[in-house]
MARPA-710372 format. One line per 3 residues: number of its first residue (from 0); their letters; for each residue z, y, x of N, C-alpha, C. Coordinates in nm, 2 decimals, decimal comma, padded with zeros to 4 digits, m for minus. Layout:
! residues N
NUM> a> Z:Y:X:Z:Y:X:Z:Y:X; ...
END
This chain:
! residues 249
0> xxx> 00,00:m00,12:00,08:00,00:00,00:00,00:00,00:00,13:00,09; m00,07:00,23:00,04:m00,07:00,35:00,12:00,07:00,42:00,12; 00,11:00,47:00,24:00,24:00,53:00,25:00,26:00,64:00,15
3> xxx> 00,39:00,65:00,11:00,42:00,75:00,01:00,38:00,89:00,05; 00,40:00,93:00,18:00,36:01,07:00,21:00,21:01,09:00,20; 00,13:00,99:00,22:m00,01:01,00:00,21:m00,05:01,01:00,06
6> xxx> 00,02:00,93:m00,03:m00,01:00,95:m00,17:00,03:01,08:m00,22; 00,14:01,13:m00,18:00,19:01,26:m00,22:00,10:01,37:m00,17; 00,05:01,36:m00,05:m00,03:01,46:00,01:m00,16:01,47:m00,06
9> xxx> m00,22:01,36:m00,11:m00,34:01,37:m00,18:m00,32:01,44:m00,31; m00,21:01,42:m00,38:m00,18:01,49:m00,50:m00,16:01,64:m00,47; m00,09:01,67:m00,37:m00,06:01,81:m00,33:m00,19:01,89:m00,31
12> xxx> m00,29:01,82:m00,24:m00,41:01,89:m00,21:m00,50:01,90:m00,33; m00,49:01,80:m00,42:m00,59:01,79:m00,53:m00,55:01,85:m00,66; m00,42:01,89:m00,68:m00,38:01,94:m00,81:m00,45:02,07:m00,83
15> xxx> m00,51:02,09:m00,95:m00,58:02,21:m00,99:m00,52:02,27:m01,12; m00,50:02,40:m01,11:m00,43:02,47:m01,22:m00,50:02,45:m01,36; m00,63:02,46:m01,36:m00,70:02,45:m01,48:m00,69:02,31:m01,55
18> xxx> m00,66:02,21:m01,47:m00,64:02,07:m01,52:m00,50:02,03:m01,56; m00,41:02,12:m01,54:m00,27:02,09:m01,58:m00,25:02,11:m01,73; m00,15:02,03:m01,78:m00,12:02,04:m01,92:m00,07:02,18:m01,95
21> xxx> m00,11:02,24:m02,06:m00,07:02,37:m02,10:00,09:02,39:m02,10; 00,16:02,28:m02,13:00,30:02,29:m02,13:00,36:02,31:m01,99; 00,29:02,24:m01,90:00,33:02,26:m01,76:00,30:02,40:m01,71
24> xxx> 00,18:02,45:m01,74:00,14:02,59:m01,71:00,24:02,69:m01,76; 00,29:02,67:m01,88:00,38:02,76:m01,94:00,52:02,76:m01,87; 00,56:02,65:m01,82:00,69:02,63:m01,76:00,69:02,70:m01,62
27> xxx> 00,58:02,71:m01,55:00,59:02,75:m01,41:00,64:02,90:m01,40; 00,58:02,99:m01,47:00,63:03,13:m01,46:00,78:03,14:m01,50; 00,82:03,06:m01,60:00,96:03,05:m01,64:01,05:03,01:m01,52
30> xxx> 01,01:02,91:m01,45:01,08:02,86:m01,34:01,10:02,97:m01,23; 00,99:03,04:m01,21:00,99:03,15:m01,11:01,09:03,26:m01,15; 01,08:03,30:m01,28:01,16:03,41:m01,33:01,31:03,36:m01,33
33> xxx> 01,33:03,24:m01,36:01,47:03,19:m01,36:01,53:03,19:m01,22; 01,45:03,16:m01,12:01,50:03,16:m00,98:01,52:03,30:m00,93; 01,43:03,39:m00,97:01,45:03,53:m00,93:01,58:03,59:m01,00
36> xxx> 01,61:03,55:m01,12:01,73:03,60:m01,18:01,85:03,54:m01,11; 01,85:03,42:m01,07:01,96:03,36:m00,99:01,98:03,44:m00,86; 01,87:03,47:m00,80:01,88:03,55:m00,67:01,94:03,69:m00,69
39> xxx> 01,90:03,75:m00,80:01,95:03,89:m00,82:02,10:03,88:m00,85; 02,14:03,78:m00,92:02,29:03,76:m00,94:02,36:03,73:m00,82; 02,30:03,64:m00,73:02,37:03,61:m00,61:02,37:03,73:m00,51
42> xxx> 02,27:03,81:m00,51:02,27:03,93:m00,43:02,38:04,03:m00,47; 02,39:04,04:m00,60:02,49:04,14:m00,64:02,63:04,10:m00,61; 02,66:03,98:m00,59:02,80:03,93:m00,55:02,83:03,96:m00,41
45> xxx> 02,72:03,98:m00,33:02,74:04,04:m00,19:02,80:03,94:m00,09; 02,81:03,81:m00,12:02,88:03,72:m00,03:02,81:03,71:00,10; 02,68:03,72:00,10:02,60:03,69:00,22:02,55:03,82:00,30
48> xxx> 02,60:03,93:00,27:02,55:04,05:00,34:02,56:04,05:00,49; 02,67:03,99:00,54:02,68:04,00:00,69:02,58:03,92:00,76; 02,56:03,79:00,72:02,47:03,71:00,80:02,32:03,75:00,77
51> xxx> 02,30:03,80:00,65:02,16:03,85:00,62:02,13:03,96:00,71; 02,22:04,05:00,73:02,20:04,16:00,83:02,17:04,11:00,96; 02,23:04,00:01,01:02,20:03,94:01,14:02,06:03,89:01,14
54> xxx> 02,01:03,83:01,03:01,88:03,78:01,02:01,78:03,90:01,03; 01,81:04,01:00,96:01,71:04,12:00,96:01,70:04,18:01,10; 01,81:04,19:01,17:01,80:04,25:01,30:01,75:04,16:01,41
57> xxx> 01,74:04,03:01,39:01,71:03,94:01,50:01,57:03,87:01,48; 01,52:03,88:01,36:01,40:03,80:01,33:01,27:03,87:01,38; 01,15:03,81:01,36:01,03:03,85:01,41:00,95:03,94:01,32
60> xxx> 00,82:03,93:01,32:00,73:04,02:01,25:00,76:04,02:01,10; 00,74:04,14:01,03:00,77:04,16:00,89:00,66:04,10:00,81; 00,67:03,98:00,76:00,56:03,91:00,69:00,59:03,91:00,54
63> xxx> 00,71:03,87:00,50:00,74:03,84:00,36:00,86:03,91:00,31; 00,86:03,95:00,19:00,97:04,03:00,13:01,10:03,96:00,11; 01,21:04,03:00,14:01,34:03,98:00,10:01,37:04,03:m00,04
66> xxx> 01,40:03,95:m00,13:01,43:03,99:m00,27:01,55:04,07:m00,27; 01,55:04,18:m00,35:01,66:04,27:m00,38:01,70:04,35:m00,26; 01,62:04,36:m00,16:01,66:04,43:m00,03:01,58:04,55:00,00
69> xxx> 01,53:04,62:m00,09:01,46:04,75:m00,07:01,35:04,74:00,04; 01,25:04,65:00,01:01,13:04,64:00,09:01,16:04,60:00,24; 01,27:04,53:00,26:01,28:04,46:00,39:01,20:04,34:00,40
72> xxx> 01,13:04,32:00,51:01,05:04,20:00,52:01,08:04,12:00,65; 01,07:03,99:00,65:01,10:03,90:00,76:00,98:03,81:00,78; 00,98:03,73:00,89:00,88:03,62:00,90:00,90:03,53:00,78
75> xxx> 00,79:03,46:00,74:00,79:03,39:00,61:00,90:03,29:00,60; 00,93:03,21:00,71:01,03:03,11:00,71:01,17:03,17:00,69; 01,19:03,28:00,76:01,32:03,35:00,75:01,35:03,41:00,61
78> xxx> 01,24:03,47:00,56:01,25:03,52:00,42:01,28:03,41:00,32; 01,21:03,30:00,33:01,24:03,19:00,24:01,38:03,14:00,26; 01,44:03,14:00,38:01,57:03,09:00,40:01,67:03,19:00,33
81> xxx> 01,66:03,32:00,35:01,75:03,41:00,29:01,74:03,41:00,14; 01,62:03,41:00,09:01,60:03,42:m00,06:01,65:03,29:m00,12; 01,62:03,18:m00,06:01,67:03,05:m00,12:01,82:03,04:m00,12
84> xxx> 01,89:03,09:m00,01:02,03:03,08:00,00:02,10:03,17:m00,10; 02,05:03,29:m00,12:02,10:03,39:m00,21:02,09:03,33:m00,36; 01,97:03,28:m00,38:01,94:03,23:m00,52:02,03:03,11:m00,55
87> xxx> 02,07:03,03:m00,45:02,16:02,91:m00,48:02,30:02,95:m00,50; 02,34:03,07:m00,47:02,49:03,10:m00,47:02,56:03,08:m00,60; 02,50:03,11:m00,71:02,57:03,10:m00,84:02,55:02,96:m00,90
90> xxx> 02,48:02,87:m00,84:02,46:02,74:m00,89:02,41:02,73:m01,03; 02,31:02,81:m01,06:02,25:02,81:m01,19:02,10:02,78:m01,18; 02,05:02,75:m01,06:01,91:02,72:m01,04:01,88:02,58:m01,10
93> xxx> 01,75:02,56:m01,13:01,71:02,44:m01,20:01,73:02,31:m01,12; 01,73:02,20:m01,18:01,75:02,07:m01,11:01,68:01,96:m01,18; 01,66:01,85:m01,10:01,60:01,73:m01,16:01,70:01,61:m01,12
96> xxx> 01,78:01,56:m01,21:01,88:01,45:m01,17:01,82:01,32:m01,12; 01,69:01,29:m01,16:01,64:01,16:m01,12:01,60:01,16:m00,97; 01,57:01,28:m00,92:01,55:01,29:m00,77:01,66:01,37:m00,70
99> xxx> 01,76:01,42:m00,77:01,86:01,50:m00,72:01,81:01,62:m00,63; 01,73:01,70:m00,70:01,67:01,81:m00,63:01,68:01,94:m00,71; 01,70:02,05:m00,65:01,69:02,18:m00,71:01,56:02,23:m00,67
102> xxx> 01,46:02,21:m00,76:01,32:02,24:m00,72:01,30:02,39:m00,69; 01,34:02,47:m00,78:01,31:02,62:m00,77:01,36:02,68:m00,65; 01,49:02,65:m00,61:01,55:02,72:m00,50:01,49:02,69:m00,37
105> xxx> 01,41:02,58:m00,36:01,34:02,56:m00,23:01,19:02,58:m00,24; 01,14:02,56:m00,36:00,99:02,58:m00,37:00,95:02,72:m00,40; 01,02:02,79:m00,49:00,98:02,93:m00,52:00,99:03,02:m00,41
108> xxx> 01,10:03,03:m00,33:01,10:03,12:m00,21:00,98:03,09:m00,12; 00,95:02,97:m00,10:00,84:02,93:m00,01:00,70:02,98:m00,07; 00,68:02,95:m00,19:00,56:02,99:m00,26:00,54:03,14:m00,25
111> xxx> 00,64:03,22:m00,27:00,62:03,37:m00,27:00,61:03,42:m00,13; 00,69:03,36:m00,03:00,69:03,41:00,11:00,55:03,37:00,17; 00,51:03,25:00,16:00,39:03,21:00,23:00,27:03,27:00,15
114> xxx> 00,28:03,27:00,02:00,17:03,34:m00,06:00,15:03,48:m00,02; 00,26:03,55:00,01:00,24:03,69:00,05:00,17:03,70:00,19; 00,20:03,60:00,28:00,14:03,61:00,41:m00,01:03,58:00,40
117> xxx> m00,05:03,48:00,32:m00,19:03,44:00,32:m00,27:03,52:00,21; m00,20:03,61:00,14:m00,26:03,69:00,03:m00,32:03,60:m00,08; m00,24:03,50:m00,12:m00,28:03,41:m00,22:m00,29:03,47:m00,36
120> xxx> m00,38:03,42:m00,44:m00,39:03,47:m00,58:m00,27:03,42:m00,66; m00,25:03,48:m00,77:m00,14:03,44:m00,86:m00,16:03,29:m00,90; m00,28:03,25:m00,93:m00,31:03,11:m00,97:m00,28:03,02:m00,85
123> xxx> m00,31:03,06:m00,73:m00,28:02,97:m00,61:m00,13:02,96:m00,59; m00,06:03,06:m00,61:00,09:03,05:m00,60:00,15:02,96:m00,70; 00,10:02,98:m00,83:00,15:02,89:m00,94:00,12:02,75:m00,91
126> xxx> 00,00:02,72:m00,87:m00,04:02,58:m00,84:00,04:02,52:m00,72; 00,07:02,60:m00,62:00,15:02,56:m00,51:00,30:02,52:m00,56; 00,35:02,60:m00,65:00,48:02,57:m00,71:00,48:02,43:m00,78
129> xxx> 00,37:02,41:m00,86:00,36:02,28:m00,92:00,36:02,16:m00,82; 00,27:02,18:m00,72:00,26:02,08:m00,61:00,40:02,06:m00,54; 00,47:02,16:m00,52:00,60:02,15:m00,45:00,70:02,08:m00,54
132> xxx> 00,71:02,11:m00,66:00,80:02,04:m00,75:00,76:01,89:m00,76; 00,63:01,86:m00,77:00,59:01,72:m00,78:00,63:01,64:m00,65; 00,60:01,70:m00,54:00,63:01,64:m00,41:00,78:01,61:m00,39
135> xxx> 00,86:01,71:m00,43:01,01:01,70:m00,42:01,06:01,58:m00,50; 01,01:01,57:m00,63:01,06:01,47:m00,72:01,01:01,33:m00,67; 00,88:01,32:m00,63:00,83:01,19:m00,58:00,90:01,14:m00,45
138> xxx> 00,93:01,23:m00,36:01,00:01,19:m00,24:01,15:01,17:m00,27; 01,20:01,25:m00,35:01,34:01,24:m00,38:01,38:01,11:m00,44; 01,30:01,07:m00,54:01,33:00,94:m00,60:01,33:00,82:m00,51
141> xxx> 01,26:00,84:m00,40:01,25:00,73:m00,30:01,37:00,71:m00,21; 01,44:00,82:m00,20:01,55:00,82:m00,10:01,69:00,86:m00,15; 01,70:00,90:m00,28:01,82:00,95:m00,33:01,94:00,85:m00,32
144> xxx> 01,91:00,73:m00,34:02,02:00,63:m00,34:02,09:00,62:m00,20; 02,01:00,62:m00,09:02,07:00,62:00,04:02,15:00,74:00,07; 02,10:00,86:00,03:02,18:00,98:00,06:02,31:00,98:m00,02
147> xxx> 02,30:00,94:m00,14:02,42:00,94:m00,23:02,53:00,85:m00,17; 02,48:00,73:m00,12:02,57:00,63:m00,06:02,65:00,69:00,06; 02,58:00,78:00,13:02,64:00,83:00,25:02,71:00,97:00,23
150> xxx> 02,73:01,00:00,10:02,79:01,13:00,07:02,72:01,25:00,13; 02,59:01,25:00,12:02,51:01,36:00,17:02,47:01,44:00,05; 02,45:01,57:00,07:02,41:01,66:m00,04:02,26:01,65:m00,05
153> xxx> 02,22:01,57:m00,16:02,08:01,53:m00,17:01,98:01,65:m00,18; 02,01:01,76:m00,26:01,91:01,86:m00,28:01,88:01,93:m00,14; 01,98:01,94:m00,05:01,95:02,01:00,08:01,85:01,93:00,16
156> xxx> 01,84:01,80:00,13:01,75:01,71:00,21:01,62:01,69:00,14; 01,63:01,66:00,01:01,51:01,64:m00,07:01,42:01,76:m00,08; 01,49:01,88:m00,09:01,42:02,00:m00,10:01,32:02,03:00,01
159> xxx> 01,34:01,97:00,13:01,25:01,99:00,24:01,11:01,95:00,21; 01,10:01,84:00,13:00,96:01,79:00,10:00,89:01,88:00,00; 00,96:01,93:m00,10:00,90:02,02:m00,19:00,86:02,15:m00,13
162> xxx> 00,94:02,20:m00,04:00,91:02,33:00,03:00,79:02,31:00,12; 00,79:02,19:00,19:00,68:02,17:00,28:00,55:02,15:00,21; 00,55:02,08:00,10:00,42:02,06:00,02:00,37:02,20:m00,03
165> xxx> 00,46:02,28:m00,07:00,43:02,42:m00,12:00,36:02,50:m00,01; 00,42:02,50:00,11:00,37:02,58:00,22:00,24:02,52:00,27; 00,23:02,39:00,27:00,11:02,32:00,32:m00,01:02,35:00,23
168> xxx> 00,02:02,35:00,10:m00,09:02,38:00,00:m00,14:02,52:00,02; m00,05:02,62:00,04:m00,09:02,76:00,05:m00,16:02,78:00,18; m00,12:02,71:00,28:m00,19:02,72:00,41:m00,32:02,65:00,42
171> xxx> m00,36:02,58:00,31:m00,49:02,52:00,30:m00,50:02,40:00,39; m00,40:02,32:00,42:m00,40:02,21:00,50:m00,48:02,09:00,43; m00,56:02,01:00,50:m00,62:01,90:00,43:m00,51:01,79:00,41
174> xxx> m00,55:01,69:00,33:m00,45:01,59:00,29:m00,38:01,52:00,41; m00,46:01,49:00,51:m00,40:01,41:00,63:m00,30:01,50:00,70; m00,32:01,63:00,70:m00,22:01,72:00,77:m00,10:01,75:00,68
177> xxx> m00,13:01,75:00,55:m00,01:01,76:00,45:00,08:01,64:00,47; 00,02:01,52:00,48:00,10:01,40:00,51:00,18:01,41:00,64; 00,11:01,46:00,74:00,18:01,48:00,87:00,30:01,58:00,86
180> xxx> 00,28:01,69:00,78:00,38:01,79:00,76:00,50:01,73:00,68; 00,47:01,65:00,58:00,58:01,58:00,51:00,66:01,49:00,60; 00,59:01,42:00,68:00,66:01,33:00,78:00,75:01,42:00,88
183> xxx> 00,69:01,53:00,92:00,77:01,62:01,00:00,89:01,68:00,93; 00,88:01,71:00,81:00,99:01,76:00,73:01,10:01,66:00,73; 01,07:01,53:00,72:01,17:01,43:00,72:01,24:01,42:00,85
186> xxx> 01,17:01,45:00,96:01,24:01,46:01,09:01,33:01,58:01,11; 01,29:01,69:01,04:01,37:01,81:01,06:01,47:01,84:00,95; 01,48:01,76:00,85:01,57:01,78:00,74:01,71:01,79:00,78
189> xxx> 01,79:01,88:00,72:01,93:01,90:00,76:02,02:01,77:00,73; 02,12:01,76:00,80:02,23:01,66:00,77:02,33:01,73:00,69; 02,32:01,72:00,56:02,40:01,80:00,46:02,52:01,73:00,41
192> xxx> 02,64:01,74:00,48:02,76:01,68:00,43:02,80:01,73:00,30; 02,84:01,65:00,20:02,87:01,69:00,07:03,00:01,77:00,06; 03,08:01,76:00,17:03,21:01,83:00,17:03,19:01,98:00,16
195> xxx> 03,08:02,03:00,22:03,06:02,18:00,21:03,04:02,22:00,06; 03,00:02,13:m00,02:02,99:02,16:m00,17:03,12:02,15:m00,24; 03,19:02,04:m00,21:03,31:02,01:m00,28:03,42:02,11:m00,24
198> xxx> 03,42:02,15:m00,11:03,53:02,24:m00,07:03,49:02,39:m00,09; 03,38:02,42:m00,14:03,34:02,56:m00,16:03,31:02,64:m00,04; 03,27:02,58:00,07:03,23:02,65:00,19:03,11:02,74:00,17
201> xxx> 03,11:02,86:00,21:02,99:02,95:00,19:02,86:02,89:00,25; 02,87:02,80:00,35:02,75:02,74:00,41:02,67:02,66:00,31; 02,74:02,62:00,20:02,67:02,54:00,10:02,55:02,61:00,04
204> xxx> 02,55:02,74:00,04:02,44:02,82:m00,02:02,31:02,80:00,07; 02,34:02,77:00,20:02,22:02,74:00,29:02,15:02,61:00,25; 02,22:02,53:00,17:02,16:02,41:00,12:02,04:02,44:00,03
207> xxx> 02,04:02,56:m00,02:01,92:02,60:m00,09:01,82:02,67:00,00; 01,86:02,75:00,09:01,77:02,83:00,18:01,72:02,75:00,30; 01,80:02,66:00,36:01,75:02,59:00,48:01,64:02,50:00,45
210> xxx> 01,63:02,42:00,34:01,51:02,34:00,32:01,39:02,43:00,30; 01,40:02,55:00,25:01,29:02,63:00,24:01,24:02,67:00,37; 01,33:02,70:00,46:01,30:02,74:00,60:01,23:02,62:00,67
213> xxx> 01,28:02,50:00,65:01,22:02,38:00,71:01,08:02,36:00,66; 01,06:02,38:00,53:00,93:02,36:00,47:00,82:02,45:00,53; 00,86:02,57:00,55:00,76:02,67:00,60:00,73:02,63:00,75
216> xxx> 00,84:02,60:00,82:00,82:02,56:00,96:00,74:02,43:00,98; 00,77:02,33:00,90:00,70:02,21:00,91:00,55:02,22:00,88; 00,52:02,30:00,78:00,37:02,33:00,75:00,31:02,41:00,87
219> xxx> 00,38:02,51:00,91:00,32:02,59:01,02:00,30:02,51:01,15; 00,40:02,43:01,18:00,39:02,35:01,31:00,28:02,24:01,30; 00,27:02,19:01,18:00,17:02,09:01,16:00,03:02,15:01,17
222> xxx> 00,01:02,27:01,11:m00,11:02,34:01,13:m00,15:02,36:01,27; m00,04:02,38:01,36:m00,06:02,40:01,50:m00,07:02,28:01,58; m00,07:02,16:01,51:m00,09:02,03:01,58:00,02:01,93:01,59
225> xxx> 00,14:01,97:01,55:00,25:01,88:01,55:00,25:01,79:01,43; 00,30:01,66:01,44:00,30:01,57:01,33:00,43:01,49:01,32; 00,45:01,44:01,20:00,57:01,35:01,18:00,52:01,22:01,14
228> xxx> 00,62:01,13:01,12:00,59:00,99:01,08:00,53:00,97:00,94; 00,42:00,89:00,94:00,36:00,87:00,81:00,43:00,76:00,73; 00,50:00,68:00,79:00,57:00,57:00,72:00,72:00,60:00,71
231> xxx> 00,75:00,72:00,69:00,89:00,77:00,68:00,97:00,69:00,58; 00,91:00,66:00,46:00,98:00,60:00,35:00,97:00,45:00,36; 00,87:00,40:00,43:00,85:00,25:00,43:00,91:00,18:00,54
234> xxx> 00,95:00,25:00,65:01,00:00,18:00,77:01,13:00,10:00,74; 01,15:m00,01:00,81:01,27:m00,09:00,79:01,39:m00,01:00,84; 01,51:m00,04:00,78:01,63:00,03:00,82:01,68:m00,02:00,95
237> xxx> 01,62:00,02:01,06:01,65:m00,03:01,19:01,71:00,08:01,28; 01,75:00,19:01,23:01,81:00,29:01,31:01,89:00,39:01,22; 01,95:00,49:01,28:02,03:00,58:01,21:01,95:00,66:01,10
240> xxx> 01,83:00,71:01,14:01,75:00,79:01,05:01,71:00,71:00,92; 01,65:00,59:00,95:01,60:00,51:00,83:01,72:00,46:00,75; 01,83:00,43:00,82:01,95:00,39:00,74:02,00:00,50:00,65
243> xxx> 01,99:00,62:00,69:02,03:00,73:00,60:01,94:00,74:00,48; 01,82:00,70:00,49:01,72:00,71:00,38:01,73:00,59:00,29; 01,76:00,48:00,34:01,74:00,35:00,27:01,87:00,28:00,24
246> xxx> 01,96:00,27:00,33:02,07:00,17:00,32:02,20:00,22:00,26; 02,26:00,15:00,17:02,40:00,19:00,12:02,50:00,17:00,23; 02,61:00,23:00,22:02,72:00,22:00,32:02,77:00,07:00,32
END
């Protein structure tokens, strides 16, 4: 059977807005607006002002807009990180329990950040959001049991695949490079201990932003020639990485 990342990559490349069910088309703008509302609420609470200031003063070229920050712009990956983290703060962003993923908080920041860089049309951004949600759910369902067994925060890890698919679609990568970028995302995904969530540590909000950052970086690095494993989900549980994805404790 074709590896999962290859099957997902073909879908990510091939999905077309005009061919989507009208009910799906209607939901995408709502998902974006919902996430932007979460971000506005998170920003107003002001919890992350200090580290966001550090990001603003240390990052690179001004590519993508920081939400709620008076036209401040950062490199696309850094903007996605900040926007995703702030949006995740109030814990009201959408979710999919079957894949244990918060789709919007990782996909939408990437779609808007990368879309801004490549000057994508509205339809291209909306389609990339759909591709990202689909990829996150498809990949998440394959690995959620292993992460749960190890008390890892599933959305912080699963979200990397949705974010990567979104960025790869907007960067115009062909299917084989999208597959490579999804494999790379699996290699770069965070080790998200669940205690940060249960103990209320502020770093928990990065579980929304960091996968967005990983997604942009994975797609950009793949475009530059780097690759990840194509059999990420099919490999036997013969080491630490694959055991985290597949095996119960």
